[in-house]
N, C-alpha and C positions, 0 to 999 in steps of 0.2 A: 809568632801567631797566634788566634786565639786555637785552642786546645778542641772546639768543636769543629775546625775546617779538615775536610779530609785529607790526608797524605798523598791520595792519587786522583788523578781528572779523567774524564773524554775529553779527546780532540779528537780534532780531523787530520789525519791526515793524507798524505797524494804516494802509493809506492810506488806508482809508473803514472805516466803520462795516460790520459784519456778522458773520455765524457765523463758524466756526474757520477756512474758509476765506480770508478776509482776513489771516490770521496769514505775514506774507510777509517770508524770509529777506533780510537785507540787510545789506551790507557797509560796516562803519561801522569809523572810528579807534577803535584800542586807546585807552582811557582811561587818566589818570594818578593814580595816587594821590596826593592833596594831604596834606596836614599832617594826622599821626594818621589815616592814613587807607591801609588794603591790599588792595591788588590780587588778585583770586582768581581762578583758572579754574573755570569751574561746570563739576561733573558733573552735578547735579538741581536743577531748579527747581520748589517748591509751584506750587499750582495755588489760588487765592482768588478770592473773590466777587469782589473788588475790580478783578481781572485780564477776569472775566467781562464786568462792567460796563461795564470801559475799552474793551474790544473792541467791543460795542456803542454807543458815542458817549456816554455818559450818565456817566461817569468821567473828565475829564480827567486828565491827570498834571497836579500840583502846580506853580507856577509855581516855575522854576529847577532843575527834576528832570526828568529825560531822561524821551521817550515811549517809552522801551521796556515794557513791562509786565512783572512778575514782581516781587513784594513781598518773597519768600525764597526762599534757594537755598543747595545746601551743595556745598563744591568745597576746592580748594587752593590755599594763599598761595604766589602765583608771585613779587609786589613789597611793599613796605615804600615809605612815606611819610614824610616827614622827621617826626622825631618819635614815629614810630610803634613801640612798644616792647613790644605785649603778647603779640605774634606770633610767629615767625619763618620763613622761607624752608619750604614744603613741610610746614608744620602742617596739617592738614583741620580747616574747619571751618563750621559754620552760620550764615547770617547774618538779620538781616532789613535790608531797605532799603525805599527811597520808593517803586524803581524799577528798572529796568535787568535783573532776574534772568533775564530772558527770552533770554539772550545767551552767546557762548562766555566772556566775562569781564565781570566788574563791580566795582565800589569799594565799599566802606564802612568807615565809622568802625571804627577795632578795637573801640572798646569797643560794636557792636552786632553783633559776632562771638560764638560761641558754641564751645567743643570740642563735636564730636561723642561723644555717650555711647558707651562700649565696647560692641559687639555691632551695633550702629546700621550698615547700609550708606549710601551718602550718599543714596538715591532716600529712605530712610526719614527720617534727617535732616533734607533739605531741606524735610518737613514740619512740623516742630518751632518754627521760632520764630517765626511770626507770633501763634500760641496761646499758645504756652509765655510768651513775654512780654506778652501782654496778659491773660493770666491773673492773672500774676505781681502789675504793673504796680495792675490793678484792685482785685482782691482779698485780696493782702497786702500791696501797697507801700499802695493809698490803704485801703482797706478793711480795714487792720491786722489779718485773719482771725489768731486767736489757738489752737493748741493746744486742745479742747476745748469751740470755740463751736459754733453752728449755722451752716449756711451755705445757703441757697436759691439755688437755680440754676435760674433762665428758659431752655427750650430747652436741656436735659440731652444730647439727640442729637446736638446741632449740633458744628462742630471744636472752639467755646470750649468747647460744655458739657461735652465727652468728656474735655476735658482738666482743667476747673476739677474736676471729680467726681474724677481719681483723682490731682491735685495735694492737693487738699483733705486727701481721706482718708490719703494721705502723712503732711499735715501733722498728723493728727489730730484733724482736725476730723468733727461729727457735721454727713453731707450729706444732704439731701433735695434730687430734682429735679423738674421737671418736664419733659410730655413729649406730644406731639400723640396718644400711641396708646396701646394695653396694651403691645405690643411694645415701644414704644422706653420706654415706664415700667420693664419688666424689664431690659431692656438697660440703665440707666442705674444698676439695683439690679445687676447683673453688675459692673457697672466702681466699683462699691463704694458707692454710694448707701444711707443706710440704706433711702428709700422711694423709690421713682419714684410717679408722679402724673399721672395722665391729667387732666389740665384740661378733658377735652372733657368727660369724664363724672363729676367730681369737684371739690369744690370747696377749692383747695389753702389757701386761709387757713384753714378749718375743720380742714382736715388736719395742719395744720401746728398749731395751735394747742390740738389733741390729744393730737399726738406729743411737745408741749415741755410738755402738761400746761400750757399759758397763754404759755410764756418767750415762744415767738415762733423767730424768724431775728434773729440779732446783725449776719449780713452777707446782703444779698441782692444 
């Protein structure tokens, strides 16, 4: 790695379960990228439910993964591991990791990094990977949603839900979404859903049956 990089960095550790006050800045060795990995100087990190649950002691880091929280981040590529060729030094990326995002630097496999969209700040880009990759894998890769098909999204105003609505609409699908209030149902429609369904006051099965002339959803 470059001699300009520090030997150590600051990372957030969780010495004991608790509220935000237990998040402790700690000096740790700078990680070194392995084969196919890149080292990123982090500018911003996303906050996910997994981070919050880890902080209160209910989500231990997976075996072999750093106990530093943080599942997504954005920053600048500052070092390349052997065999890493997808990115160049100085590239700005956002990335999905199993842990380690709450730090000054983090390593990630080059295939788990994405280019930052034009016009996005680092803060905005840091909130993309977890939802984008989750939606793509489940709705499009596994679910095989096709343009013109009907997608039903439960929890349309969650992070995953809002992303799924926008991606599916852009894909050309007909989107319906459930939510827990009229206000949230309207928000789903503002994001592009053909119908937001308040599951507390409406039977979403009946709504879907009527809206699709009995066809129902192709992907849920």
